[in-house]
C-alpha positions as CSV (number, residue, x, y, z in Angstrom):
1,M,6.4,-5.6,-20.5
2,D,9.4,-3.3,-20.6
3,D,12.3,-3.4,-18.2
4,I,11.1,-0.6,-15.8
5,E,7.6,-1.9,-15.7
6,F,8.9,-5.4,-14.8
7,K,11.1,-4.0,-12.0
8,R,8.1,-2.1,-10.6
9,L,6.2,-5.4,-10.8
10,L,9.0,-7.1,-8.8
11,F,8.8,-4.4,-6.2
12,K,5.0,-4.8,-5.9
13,V,5.5,-8.5,-5.5
14,A,7.9,-7.9,-2.6
15,F,5.6,-5.3,-1.1
16,C,2.5,-7.6,-1.3
17,S,4.6,-10.5,0.0
18,M,5.4,-8.4,3.1
19,A,1.9,-7.2,3.6
20,C,-0.1,-10.5,3.0
21,D,0.4,-11.8,6.5
22,G,-0.9,-8.7,8.2
23,H,2.5,-7.8,9.7
24,I,5.6,-6.3,8.2
25,D,8.7,-7.8,9.9
26,D,12.0,-5.9,10.1
27,R,13.6,-9.0,8.5
28,E,11.3,-8.7,5.5
29,V,12.3,-5.1,5.1
30,G,16.0,-6.1,5.5
31,E,15.6,-8.7,2.8
32,M,14.1,-6.1,0.5
33,R,17.1,-3.9,1.2
34,A,19.5,-6.9,0.5
35,M,17.8,-7.5,-2.9
36,D,18.1,-3.9,-3.7
37,K,21.8,-3.7,-2.8
38,N,22.9,-7.1,-4.2
39,T,20.7,-7.5,-7.3
40,S,19.5,-5.4,-10.2
41,Y,15.9,-6.3,-9.5
42,F,14.9,-2.8,-8.5
43,D,17.5,-0.7,-10.5
44,A,16.2,2.4,-12.2
45,I,13.1,2.8,-10.1
46,D,12.7,5.3,-7.3
47,L,11.9,3.0,-4.4
48,S,10.8,5.8,-2.1
49,D,8.2,7.0,-4.7
50,E,7.3,3.4,-5.5
51,L,6.7,2.6,-1.8
52,S,4.7,5.8,-1.2
53,E,2.5,4.9,-4.2
54,L,1.9,1.4,-3.0
55,V,1.1,2.5,0.6
56,E,-1.4,5.0,-0.8
57,E,-2.9,2.3,-3.1
58,L,-3.2,-0.1,-0.1
59,H,-4.8,2.7,2.0
60,S,-7.3,3.5,-0.7
61,K,-7.9,0.1,-2.3
62,G,-7.1,-2.4,0.4
63,V,-6.8,-6.0,-0.7
64,K,-7.6,-4.8,-4.3
65,V,-3.9,-4.1,-4.6
66,I,-3.1,-7.8,-4.2
67,E,-5.9,-8.7,-6.5
68,E,-4.5,-6.3,-9.2
69,L,-1.1,-8.0,-8.8
70,F,-2.6,-11.4,-9.5
71,D,-4.5,-9.9,-12.5
72,V,-1.3,-8.5,-13.9
73,L,0.6,-11.7,-13.4
74,G,-2.2,-13.7,-15.0
75,S,-2.6,-11.4,-18.0
76,H,1.0,-10.6,-19.0
77,D,3.1,-13.0,-21.0
78,L,6.2,-13.1,-18.9
79,N,9.1,-15.2,-20.0
80,P,10.3,-18.1,-17.8
81,I,13.2,-16.1,-16.4
82,Q,10.9,-13.2,-15.4
83,E,8.4,-15.7,-13.8
84,L,11.3,-17.3,-11.8
85,L,12.3,-13.8,-10.6
86,V,8.7,-13.1,-9.5
87,L,8.7,-16.3,-7.5
88,E,12.2,-15.7,-6.1
89,V,11.3,-12.2,-4.8
90,A,8.1,-13.5,-3.1
91,L,10.0,-16.5,-1.6
92,R,12.9,-14.4,-0.3
93,I,10.4,-12.1,1.5
94,I,8.3,-15.0,2.8
95,Y,11.3,-16.9,4.1
96,S,13.1,-13.9,5.6
97,D,11.1,-13.8,8.8
98,E,11.6,-17.6,9.4
99,R,7.9,-18.3,9.8
100,H,5.2,-19.1,7.4
101,D,1.7,-17.8,8.2
102,E,-1.3,-19.3,6.5
103,N,-1.9,-16.2,4.5
104,E,1.7,-16.3,3.2
105,L,1.1,-19.9,2.1
106,R,-2.1,-19.0,0.4
107,F,-0.5,-15.9,-1.2
108,I,2.5,-17.9,-2.6
109,H,0.2,-20.6,-4.0
110,L,-2.1,-18.1,-5.6
111,L,0.9,-16.2,-7.0
112,R,2.2,-19.6,-8.3
113,S,-1.1,-20.3,-10.0
114,K,-0.7,-17.2,-12.1
115,L,2.7,-18.3,-13.5
116,K,3.1,-20.7,-16.4
117,L,6.3,-22.3,-15.0
118,H,6.4,-26.1,-14.9
119,D,6.9,-27.6,-11.4
120,S,10.1,-29.3,-12.6
121,L,11.7,-26.0,-13.5
122,I,10.7,-24.5,-10.1
123,H,12.1,-27.5,-8.3
124,D,15.3,-27.3,-10.4
125,R,15.7,-23.6,-9.4
126,F,14.6,-23.6,-5.8
127,G,14.8,-27.2,-4.7
128,D,12.2,-28.8,-2.5
129,L,10.6,-25.9,-0.7
130,D,8.0,-26.6,1.9
131,V,5.9,-23.6,1.0
132,L,5.5,-24.9,-2.6
133,H,4.2,-28.3,-1.6
134,V,0.9,-29.3,-3.2
135,N,-2.1,-28.5,-1.1
136,Q,-5.7,-27.4,-1.3
137,Y,-4.7,-24.0,-3.0
138,T,-2.7,-25.5,-5.8
139,T,-4.9,-28.5,-6.5
140,S,-8.1,-26.5,-6.5
141,V,-9.9,-26.5,-9.9
142,D,-11.7,-23.4,-8.8
143,V,-8.7,-21.0,-8.4
144,P,-10.9,-17.8,-8.9
145,N,-13.1,-18.7,-5.9
146,V,-10.0,-19.7,-3.8
147,E,-8.5,-16.3,-4.7
148,R,-11.7,-14.5,-3.9
149,Q,-12.0,-16.2,-0.5
150,F,-8.3,-15.4,0.3
151,L,-8.8,-11.7,-0.5
152,E,-12.0,-11.6,1.5
153,E,-10.3,-13.1,4.6
154,L,-7.0,-11.2,4.2
155,A,-6.0,-8.9,7.1
156,L,-3.5,-6.2,6.0
157,P,-1.0,-4.6,8.3
158,E,-1.8,-1.4,10.1
159,F,-1.0,1.6,7.9
160,S,1.3,3.0,10.6
161,D,3.4,-0.2,10.3
162,I,3.6,0.2,6.5
163,E,4.4,3.9,6.6
164,A,7.1,3.2,9.2
165,I,9.2,1.2,6.7
166,D,12.6,2.8,6.6
167,I,12.8,3.3,2.8
168,K,16.0,5.4,3.2
169,G,17.9,2.2,3.4
170,L,16.3,1.0,0.2
171,A,16.8,4.3,-1.6
172,E,20.5,4.4,-0.8
173,R,21.7,1.9,-3.5
174,G,24.7,-0.2,-2.9
175,N,26.9,-1.6,-5.6
176,A,24.7,-3.6,-8.0
177,S,25.9,-7.1,-8.5
178,T,26.0,-8.9,-11.8
179,D,22.8,-10.6,-10.9
180,K,21.0,-9.4,-14.0
181,Y,18.1,-11.1,-15.6
């Protein structure tokens, strides 16, 4: 996966992390802005175009967008640093609104199931995070059925909520930090 394709993937992870609980919180959008301003995660991609494309996909495909994200993560051979970045982006969005909805927990555990990272590496990087504790989603031997059930039960945000995201703040890039991967 080339650099631009990976950055688009990170943005899709952020977008799906925001949408998976059925509500887009201003703090989640703010966290996405902070990642854009203070990291190089989304450099070299047009966030306005990217968001428009994802909103259109969500409108036409519904939860299939999240299913496709899981498929991409499961089928691409990302290196450990890229996998840690995927997990970091999702965690930053999920933690930004200071509440963890059941769908966010299911989303993060299913996302985690697509990564090849060892638990010890995740713990070394992120510490003991409550959202990553072992539960029915991570211990299930039938992840495809757990994923299918999650997608069937998932309630997405209203399209007006998604379309109201102020992408201008995202598109106006601040100084990129040295947080390169």
